[in-house]
C-alpha positions in Angstrom: -1.0 5.5 -24.7 -0.6 6.9 -21.2 -3.6 8.7 -19.6 -3.5 12.5 -19.1 -4.8 12.2 -15.6 -5.0 9.4 -13.0 -7.4 9.5 -10.1 -7.2 6.9 -7.3 -10.2 6.0 -5.3 -9.8 3.9 -2.2 -13.0 2.1 -1.4 -13.8 1.1 2.1 -16.8 0.6 4.4 -17.0 2.0 8.0 -19.5 2.3 10.8 -20.0 6.0 11.6 -21.3 7.7 14.7 -25.0 6.9 13.9 -24.2 3.2 13.9 -24.8 2.7 10.2 -22.3 1.2 7.8 -21.3 3.6 5.0 -19.4 3.1 1.8 -16.6 5.6 1.3 -14.2 6.8 -1.4 -11.0 8.2 0.0 -12.5 8.2 3.5 -15.3 10.5 2.4 -18.9 9.2 2.6 -21.0 10.8 -0.2 -23.7 13.3 0.6 -25.6 14.9 -2.2 -24.7 18.6 -2.7 -27.2 21.2 -1.8 -26.9 22.7 -5.3 -26.6 20.0 -8.1 -23.1 19.8 -9.6 -24.1 20.8 -13.1 -26.0 23.8 -11.9 -23.0 24.8 -9.8 -20.6 24.5 -12.8 -22.9 26.7 -14.9 -23.6 29.3 -12.2 -20.2 30.0 -10.6 -17.8 32.5 -12.2 -15.8 30.8 -14.9 -12.5 31.1 -13.0 -14.1 29.0 -10.2 -15.7 26.3 -12.3 -12.4 24.3 -12.3 -11.9 24.6 -8.6 -13.1 21.3 -7.0 -13.8 23.0 -3.6 -16.9 24.9 -5.1 -18.6 21.5 -5.5 -18.5 20.6 -1.8 -16.3 18.5 0.4 -18.7 15.5 0.8 -19.1 14.8 -2.9 -15.4 14.0 -3.5 -15.2 16.0 -6.7 -12.6 15.7 -9.4 -12.5 18.3 -12.1 -11.3 16.7 -15.3 -9.4 18.4 -18.1 -11.2 19.0 -21.4 -10.8 16.0 -23.7 -8.3 14.4 -21.3 -7.9 10.6 -21.2 -8.6 9.7 -17.6 -7.5 6.6 -15.7 -9.5 5.7 -12.6 -7.9 3.3 -10.2 -10.2 1.6 -7.6 -8.5 0.1 -4.6 -10.7 -2.1 -2.5 -10.1 -1.9 1.2 -13.1 -4.1 2.1 -13.2 -7.9 2.5 -16.9 -8.1 1.5 -18.0 -9.4 -1.9 -19.0 -6.6 -4.3 -18.0 -5.2 -7.8 -15.0 -3.4 -6.4 -13.4 -6.6 -5.2 -10.3 -6.5 -7.5 -8.1 -3.7 -8.5 -8.8 -3.1 -12.2 -7.9 -0.4 -14.7 -10.6 0.4 -17.3 -9.7 2.5 -20.4 -12.3 4.9 -21.7 -12.5 2.7 -24.8 -13.7 -0.3 -22.6 -16.8 1.6 -21.5 
């Protein structure tokens, strides 16, 4: 069975302007949103709740379709040893 949606996340680490090493997905380092995601989803007008931009640009949001089967592809761009070392596809039934 093919997934309804596929989302690719490229994992990498980089040293930013403050000299610290940061993990990133798709070249975006995570910063917590000012308003929690669930509160945003419940408080914006319904026609905006599926617009990923309302959740902030530093959270790397993906709005998933209702009851969709989702495939997440992790591509490791870092040589270090960590759980994202290999490319692997995990089905929802594997979780």
